[in-house]
C-alpha positions in Angstrom: 29.4 113.5 -69.3 26.2 111.2 -69.8 24.5 110.2 -66.2 25.6 106.9 -64.8 23.3 104.2 -63.5 23.3 103.3 -59.8 24.2 99.9 -60.7 25.5 98.5 -64.0 23.4 95.3 -63.6 20.2 97.1 -62.5 17.0 95.9 -64.5 16.4 99.3 -66.2 20.1 101.1 -67.3 19.5 104.5 -68.8 20.7 104.6 -72.0 21.8 107.8 -73.7 22.2 107.2 -77.4 24.6 110.0 -79.5 23.6 109.6 -83.0 25.3 111.5 -85.8 26.3 111.0 -89.5 29.7 111.3 -90.4 29.9 111.4 -94.3 27.0 110.5 -96.3 26.7 106.9 -95.0 28.2 106.1 -92.1 25.9 106.6 -89.0 27.7 106.5 -85.6 26.1 106.0 -81.9 27.0 105.2 -78.2 25.8 102.8 -76.4 26.0 103.2 -72.7 24.3 100.5 -70.6 24.1 96.6 -70.4 21.1 96.4 -72.2 22.1 98.2 -75.1 25.4 95.8 -75.0 23.5 92.6 -74.6 21.1 93.8 -77.7 24.4 93.9 -79.8 25.7 90.3 -79.2 24.6 89.0 -82.7 25.6 91.8 -84.8 28.8 91.8 -82.6 29.5 88.2 -83.2 29.1 88.5 -87.0 31.2 91.6 -87.2 34.0 89.6 -85.2 33.6 86.8 -87.5 34.0 89.0 -90.8 36.4 91.3 -89.2 38.5 90.0 -86.5 42.1 88.9 -86.4 43.1 86.1 -84.1 44.6 88.7 -81.5 41.1 90.4 -81.1 40.3 87.3 -78.9 39.6 89.7 -75.9 37.1 92.0 -77.8 34.9 89.0 -78.5 31.3 89.8 -77.2 31.4 86.6 -74.8 34.7 87.5 -73.4 33.2 90.8 -72.6 30.0 89.7 -70.8 31.9 87.7 -68.7 34.2 90.9 -67.7 30.8 92.9 -67.5 29.4 90.4 -64.5 32.9 90.7 -62.8 34.5 93.9 -63.3 31.7 96.9 -64.5 31.1 98.6 -61.1 29.0 101.4 -60.5 31.5 104.0 -61.2 32.3 102.6 -64.6 30.2 103.4 -67.5 29.9 101.5 -70.8 30.6 103.9 -74.0 30.6 101.6 -76.8 31.0 103.6 -80.1 29.2 101.9 -83.1 29.3 102.7 -86.7 26.7 101.6 -89.4 26.4 101.6 -92.9 23.0 101.1 -94.4 22.2 99.6 -90.9 24.9 97.3 -91.1 27.4 97.1 -87.9 30.8 97.9 -89.7 32.9 99.4 -86.8 32.9 98.7 -82.6 34.8 100.6 -80.4 34.3 98.6 -77.0 35.3 101.6 -74.4 34.2 102.5 -70.7 34.0 105.9 -69.3 34.9 106.7 -65.8 36.4 109.4 -63.4 40.0 109.2 -62.4 42.3 111.9 -61.1 39.5 114.3 -61.5 39.2 113.5 -65.3 36.8 111.9 -67.6 38.6 108.9 -68.9 37.9 106.4 -71.6 39.6 103.4 -71.7 39.0 99.7 -73.5 36.3 97.0 -72.0 38.0 94.0 -70.4 40.7 95.8 -68.2 42.4 94.5 -66.4 42.0 90.8 -67.6 41.9 91.3 -71.3 45.6 91.0 -72.5 45.0 93.1 -75.9 42.9 96.3 -76.5 41.5 96.9 -79.7 38.7 98.1 -82.1 36.6 95.8 -84.5 36.7 97.5 -87.8 35.1 95.6 -91.1 38.2 95.1 -93.4 36.4 95.4 -96.3 35.9 99.1 -98.1 37.8 101.9 -96.6 38.7 100.6 -93.4 41.2 103.9 -92.9 37.8 106.2 -93.4 35.9 103.9 -90.5 38.8 104.4 -87.9 39.2 108.5 -89.0 35.1 108.6 -88.3 35.8 106.6 -85.1 38.3 109.0 -83.7 36.0 111.6 -84.8 33.2 110.5 -82.6 35.6 109.4 -79.7 37.0 113.1 -79.7 33.7 114.3 -79.9 32.4 112.6 -76.5 33.9 115.4 -74.3 36.2 113.2 -72.4 39.7 114.4 -71.2 41.9 111.6 -72.4 41.6 108.0 -73.9 43.8 105.4 -72.2 44.6 102.8 -74.7 46.4 100.0 -72.8 48.4 97.0 -74.3 47.9 97.7 -78.1 49.8 95.2 -80.2 51.5 96.8 -83.3 49.3 94.5 -85.6 46.0 95.9 -83.7 43.3 97.3 -85.9 43.3 100.9 -83.8 47.3 100.9 -85.6 45.6 101.3 -89.1 45.3 104.9 -88.7 48.2 107.5 -87.9 49.1 107.5 -84.3 50.5 110.8 -83.0 54.0 110.4 -81.8 53.1 112.1 -78.1 50.5 109.8 -77.8 53.0 106.5 -77.1 53.7 106.1 -73.1 56.9 104.8 -72.3 57.7 100.9 -71.4 56.7 99.0 -74.4 56.9 95.2 -74.0 56.8 92.2 -76.3 54.6 89.3 -76.9 56.2 86.2 -77.8 54.7 83.6 -80.1 55.3 79.8 -81.0 54.6 78.1 -84.3 53.2 74.8 -83.2 54.3 72.9 -86.2 58.1 73.7 -85.0 57.4 73.1 -81.5 55.1 70.0 -81.4 55.9 66.6 -82.6 54.0 63.0 -82.4 56.2 62.0 -79.3 57.1 65.3 -77.6 58.7 68.5 -78.4 58.8 69.3 -82.1 62.1 70.3 -84.7 62.7 73.7 -83.1 64.0 72.1 -80.1 67.6 70.8 -79.8 68.1 67.1 -79.3 69.3 67.8 -75.9 65.9 69.6 -75.3 63.9 66.5 -76.4 66.0 64.0 -74.3 65.6 66.6 -71.4 61.8 66.5 -71.9 61.9 62.6 -71.6 64.2 62.8 -68.3 62.0 65.1 -66.5 58.7 63.1 -67.3 60.6 60.0 -65.9 61.6 62.0 -62.8 57.9 63.6 -62.4 56.6 59.9 -62.4 59.1 59.3 -59.6 56.7 61.1 -57.6 53.7 59.6 -57.7 51.1 58.8 -60.5 51.0 61.5 -63.2 47.9 62.2 -64.9 47.1 64.9 -68.1 44.0 66.1 -68.8 42.2 68.9 -70.9 38.6 69.0 -69.3 35.7 70.2 -71.1 34.1 73.1 -69.7 32.2 72.2 -66.6 32.7 71.4 -62.8 35.9 69.7 -63.6 37.6 72.5 -65.5 36.1 74.9 -63.1 38.0 73.1 -60.1 41.2 73.1 -62.4 40.8 77.1 -62.9 40.5 77.6 -59.0 43.3 75.4 -58.6 45.3 77.4 -61.2 44.7 80.7 -59.3 45.5 79.6 -56.2 48.6 78.1 -57.2 49.5 81.4 -59.2 48.8 83.3 -55.9 50.9 81.0 -54.0 54.0 81.4 -56.5 53.6 85.2 -56.3 53.6 85.6 -52.4 56.6 83.2 -52.6 58.6 85.3 -55.1 57.3 88.6 -53.5 55.8 89.6 -56.9 52.7 92.3 -56.7 50.1 91.6 -59.0 46.9 93.2 -57.9 45.2 91.5 -60.6 45.7 88.2 -60.0 45.4 88.9 -56.2 41.8 90.5 -56.7 39.1 87.9 -55.9 37.4 88.7 -59.0 40.0 87.3 -61.1 39.4 83.9 -59.9 35.5 84.3 -60.1 35.9 85.7 -63.5 38.0 82.3 -64.8 35.6 80.2 -62.7 32.7 81.5 -64.9 34.8 81.2 -68.1 35.7 77.5 -67.2 32.0 76.4 -67.1 30.8 78.2 -70.3 31.5 76.0 -73.4 31.0 79.0 -75.6 33.8 81.1 -73.9 36.7 79.4 -75.9 38.7 78.9 -72.5 40.7 75.5 -72.6 42.1 74.0 -69.4 45.2 71.9 -69.6 46.3 70.1 -66.4 49.0 67.9 -64.9 48.3 66.2 -61.7 50.1 64.4 -59.1 48.1 61.6 -57.3 45.0 63.5 -58.6 45.8 66.9 -57.3 46.6 69.4 -60.1 50.2 70.6 -59.8 50.2 72.4 -63.0 47.5 74.2 -64.9 47.3 76.2 -68.1 44.3 78.4 -69.2 44.2 79.3 -72.7 42.1 81.1 -74.9 41.5 79.5 -78.9 40.4 81.7 -81.5 40.9 81.4 -85.3 43.6 79.0 -85.4 45.6 80.7 -82.5 46.0 79.7 -78.7 46.5 82.7 -76.2 48.1 81.3 -73.1 46.6 83.7 -70.2 47.7 81.7 -67.0 50.2 79.3 -66.7 50.7 78.1 -62.6 53.0 75.3 -61.3 53.4 74.2 -58.1 57.0 75.1 -57.2 57.3 72.2 -55.1 58.0 70.3 -58.8 60.8 72.8 -59.8 63.5 70.6 -59.8 61.3 68.3 -62.0 61.0 71.1 -64.8 57.2 70.9 -64.4 57.0 74.6 -65.9 58.7 73.0 -69.2 56.3 70.0 -69.1 53.3 72.0 -68.7 54.3 74.1 -71.7 54.9 71.3 -73.8 51.6 69.5 -73.1 49.9 72.7 -73.4 51.2 73.4 -76.8 50.4 69.7 -77.9 46.8 70.2 -76.7 46.5 73.4 -78.7 47.9 71.7 -82.0 45.5 68.8 -81.4 42.3 71.3 -81.6 44.1 72.5 -84.9 45.6 75.8 -83.8 48.7 77.0 -85.4 50.3 79.5 -83.1 50.5 79.9 -79.5 50.8 83.1 -78.2 52.5 83.4 -74.9 51.5 87.1 -74.2 53.5 89.9 -72.9 56.0 90.4 -71.5 58.7 88.4 -73.1 60.1 86.6 -69.9 63.2 84.6 -70.3 61.1 81.3 -69.9 59.1 82.0 -72.5 61.7 83.2 -75.2 63.1 79.6 -75.1 59.6 78.3 -76.8 59.3 81.7 -79.1 59.7 82.0 -83.1 58.6 85.7 -83.0 57.8 88.7 -81.0 54.9 91.3 -81.6 55.4 94.9 -80.0 52.8 95.9 -77.4 52.5 99.5 -76.2 50.5 101.8 -74.2 48.9 104.9 -75.6 46.9 108.0 -74.2 45.1 110.3 -76.3 44.5 113.7 -74.8 41.2 115.7 -75.5 41.9 118.6 -73.2 44.7 120.4 -71.4 43.9 118.6 -68.3 44.3 115.4 -70.5 47.6 116.5 -71.9 48.8 117.4 -68.5 48.1 114.1 -66.7 49.7 112.2 -69.8 52.8 114.3 -69.4 53.3 114.6 -66.1 51.4 111.4 -64.5 51.3 108.8 -67.2 54.8 109.5 -69.1 56.8 110.4 -66.0 55.5 109.5 -62.6 53.8 106.1 -63.3 57.2 104.5 -64.5 59.3 105.8 -61.9 56.6 104.3 -59.3 57.0 101.2 -61.3 61.1 101.3 -61.1 60.8 102.2 -57.4 58.4 99.4 -56.8 60.8 96.9 -58.2 63.6 97.8 -56.2 61.6 97.5 -52.5 62.9 94.7 -50.5 61.6 91.4 -50.8 60.0 91.1 -47.4 58.1 94.4 -47.6 57.0 93.0 -51.1 56.1 90.0 -49.5 53.9 91.7 -46.8 52.4 93.8 -49.4 51.2 91.1 -51.5 50.1 89.4 -48.4 48.2 92.2 -47.5 46.3 92.2 -51.0 45.4 88.5 -50.6 
């Protein structure tokens, strides 16, 4: 395995190129440091515009730049596999490399904040051949296993044959809403019953009885940053109140990551807030990409549950997304009950593990396919008081 730099943000990071030619025209190389990642920015953005679908929003260079600033540590090395034809970038596998359970493990850049993992492959020409060349390059890296987490059924990665044994237990669904059905000029759209539209107006009246209510969509900057902080604070309180374990949200890097995004005009993060007497009580943090919006964080103050604040925030967020000319709102996995009340369809999301050695196969079959699902089931059965203490310790 290539050597690691002592710090991923050092001024000089060792670059280990691994260039090979697969076929007559395609050249494969590997970028292993931040300097190389940054140097790819313009080409990466160009490939994204040409080839990416909206659901690949979490493979945008700017999203991963912010991720690297907060989540890339000395124990994790970039392993970005690039493919070029006549010098033109046509394929990107944005991966990382690290040691885990004594194994050499590949995974997607962006974890754990990226909601979907995928690769970027130019649609023109023989996309299947590009994917197969990418798989050959991945297999030749010498890693034990590639953990491909949160892969959608419509991912570019699924454009090539996936071995049945690579699929891990526990697939989920990502619901989405068609905004033309969900949004009307005066509130909820035609997808909702007359009763639900009436309830929207009633909830709004009840909420306004609590104080002066304002709805805002602040531009990137200090106001949006403050709203993002409020969203994470509310979310943490809700998790604690409901005794739900979420190491990702409880990690201080999660808030710092969204603070940075909220202050960056190019990040594509949009903030929708509901405030009572000037205090944020409901905040949504969503990403726009190619006519779709992806709702990443939805946080509401539980003190306003009786007023139906959660439903009001979803309707207002839908309306804001439609006003920005988006057509679809992706509510992300899992397909919780409250999301399904606003859904017009579902996309399957699965985890995969591709083993390249006997050790990788052993860990996949024993740990990933058996022990980890058992541990998750066990954790859900823990008493609420014990879970609450564990959540409190994580804060």
